[in-house]
C-alpha positions in Angstrom: -0.1 0.2 0.3 1.5 3.6 -0.9 -0.4 6.4 0.7 0.4 10.2 -1.3 -0.4 13.6 0.9 -1.4 16.5 -0.7 -2.5 19.7 0.7 -5.8 19.0 -1.1 -6.1 15.5 -1.5 -4.9 11.9 -0.2 -4.3 9.5 -2.9 -4.4 5.6 -1.6 -3.0 3.1 -3.8 -3.3 -0.4 -2.9 -3.4 -3.7 -5.6 -3.5 -1.3 -8.7 -6.1 0.7 -7.9 -5.9 4.5 -6.5 -8.8 6.0 -4.1 -8.4 9.7 -3.8 -9.8 10.4 -0.3 -10.9 14.7 0.0 -11.4 16.9 2.5 -15.6 16.8 3.0 -15.2 21.1 2.4 -14.1 19.5 -0.9 -16.2 16.8 -2.1 -20.0 16.5 -1.5 -21.0 12.4 -0.3 -20.9 10.8 2.7 -18.0 10.2 4.5 -17.3 6.6 5.7 -14.9 5.3 8.5 -13.0 2.9 6.4 -11.3 5.7 4.9 -7.8 6.7 5.9 -9.2 10.0 8.0 -12.5 9.8 9.2 -13.0 13.6 8.0 -12.1 12.7 4.2 -14.4 11.4 1.9 -13.9 8.7 -1.2 -14.8 10.1 -4.1 -13.3 8.2 -7.2 -10.5 5.3 -7.4 -8.7 4.3 -10.7 -7.1 1.5 -12.8 -3.8 0.6 -12.6 -3.3 2.5 -15.8 -5.1 5.7 -15.1 -3.1 5.4 -11.9 0.5 5.6 -13.5 -0.9 8.4 -16.1 -2.0 10.2 -12.8 1.3 9.9 -10.8 3.1 11.0 -13.7 1.4 14.2 -13.9 2.2 14.9 -10.2 5.5 14.6 -10.6 5.6 16.9 -13.6 3.6 19.5 -11.8 6.6 19.2 -8.5 9.5 19.3 -11.1 8.8 22.9 -12.2 8.6 24.3 -8.9 12.0 22.3 -7.6 13.2 23.8 -10.5 12.7 27.3 -9.3 13.7 27.0 -6.4 17.2 25.8 -7.4 17.3 28.8 -9.6 16.5 31.7 -7.6 19.3 30.4 -5.4 22.0 29.8 -7.9 24.7 32.5 -7.8 27.6 34.1 -6.2 27.3 35.7 -2.6 29.8 37.0 0.2 29.8 38.1 3.8 31.9 40.6 5.6 34.4 38.3 6.9 36.2 37.8 3.2 34.2 34.7 2.4 32.6 33.9 -0.7 30.7 30.9 -1.8 29.6 30.6 -5.6 26.5 27.5 -5.6 26.7 26.7 -9.7 23.2 25.4 -11.4 24.8 22.0 -11.6 24.6 21.7 -8.1 28.8 21.9 -7.6 30.1 25.0 -5.5 33.5 27.1 -4.7 33.8 28.4 -1.1 37.0 30.8 -0.9 38.3 32.7 2.3 41.1 35.6 2.0 42.6 37.9 4.3 46.2 39.8 3.5 48.6 36.7 2.3 46.0 34.1 3.6 43.7 31.9 1.7 41.7 28.8 1.5 39.5 27.4 -1.1 37.1 24.2 -1.3 35.0 22.7 -3.9 32.0 20.2 -3.5 28.2 19.6 -4.2 25.5 21.4 -3.0 21.6 20.2 -1.9 18.6 22.2 -1.0 15.9 20.9 0.8 13.5 23.4 2.6 15.6 26.2 2.0 17.9 24.8 4.4 21.3 24.3 2.0 23.9 21.4 2.6 27.7 21.4 1.3 29.4 18.5 1.0 33.3 19.3 0.5 34.8 17.2 -2.4 38.9 16.9 -2.3 41.4 17.1 -4.4 44.4 15.4 -3.9 48.2 15.3 -5.4 50.2 12.2 -5.0 53.6 12.4 -3.8 56.1 9.5 -3.7 58.7 8.5 -1.4 61.3 5.3 -0.7 61.1 3.7 2.8 63.2 1.8 4.7 63.2 -1.1 2.7 63.9 0.7 -0.6 60.4 0.5 -1.5 58.5 3.0 -3.9 55.6 4.4 -1.7 52.7 7.1 -3.3 51.2 9.3 -0.5 48.3 11.5 -0.7 47.8 14.7 0.2 45.4 18.0 -0.3 46.6 19.8 -3.1 47.3 23.6 -2.9 45.1 23.6 -6.5 42.7 22.4 -8.3 44.3 20.5 -10.4 45.6 17.1 -9.3 49.0 16.0 -10.2 52.3 13.8 -9.0 54.6 15.9 -7.1 58.0 14.5 -6.5 59.4 15.5 -2.5 61.1 18.4 -3.3 57.8 20.1 -4.7 56.3 18.6 -1.6 58.3 20.7 0.8 58.2 23.8 -1.1 54.7 23.8 -0.8 55.1 24.6 3.1 56.2 28.4 2.5 52.9 29.0 0.3 50.2 30.6 2.7 46.9 29.5 1.0 45.8 26.3 0.4 42.4 23.5 0.1 40.5 23.7 3.0 42.4 25.8 5.5 39.1 27.7 6.3 36.6 25.4 7.0 33.6 25.5 4.7 30.2 26.3 6.6 28.0 22.3 6.3 24.7 24.0 5.8 23.5 27.3 5.4 19.5 28.4 5.3 18.7 30.0 2.2 16.2 33.8 3.0 15.7 36.6 1.0 18.8 36.5 -0.8 20.5 35.7 1.9 22.7 32.8 3.2 22.1 32.2 6.9 24.4 30.5 9.5 22.2 27.8 11.6 22.8 27.2 15.5 21.0 24.6 17.9 18.3 24.7 15.1 18.0 28.8 14.9 19.5 31.3 12.4 22.8 33.3 13.2 21.7 36.7 12.4 23.9 38.2 16.1 25.8 40.9 14.4 30.1 40.2 14.8 33.1 42.6 14.9 35.0 43.0 11.6 39.1 42.2 11.3 40.9 45.5 12.4 37.8 47.3 13.7 35.7 47.5 16.4 32.5 47.8 13.8 30.0 45.4 14.2 29.1 43.3 11.0 25.8 41.4 9.7 27.0 37.5 9.9 25.0 35.9 7.0 25.9 35.8 2.7 24.0 38.3 0.8 23.7 37.8 -3.0 25.8 39.8 -5.4 26.3 40.7 -9.3 30.1 38.6 -10.1 
């Protein structure tokens, strides 16, 4: 048995038949107590072929709303603390942070559910080779300093220690809440809205990301 709920009707599928239960105020008839909810009235049922057509129509009707929700959130965002987030239409993202000579970047994929954007970081790795005490060559993965995976020598890897930028050096948010063209942090189930002091100043700034033209 499969039950599908909507704001107005409930579809109850059982043994290849579909029953539509609609609240009494929307359907004339007598209520029967055998319905899923006593306040619902059975109006009509269909065979399995009609059922598939109805479910297909429902799916096609919901897809545009999901696409619209995604379209409105895609774009570029920044905050007052040198962080930027780029949300792409293919559900990939890039997070960057800069302060003077220090920098950090992260990439991955994003999903949205009930206006909450969740981020999944996908690291980029370089490979370095070295010989162990037995003289065997061993490969080790390390976080790449750029977006292109490479095979490095030990000398090249040692030179990266002089860099002030790199991957995932500043944590990317794991989730943000989208509201009014802004992305809010979430703490203890509540949106973070309290202003925070900025760098090198006592002035307080709003903590959320806001959409910008890039």
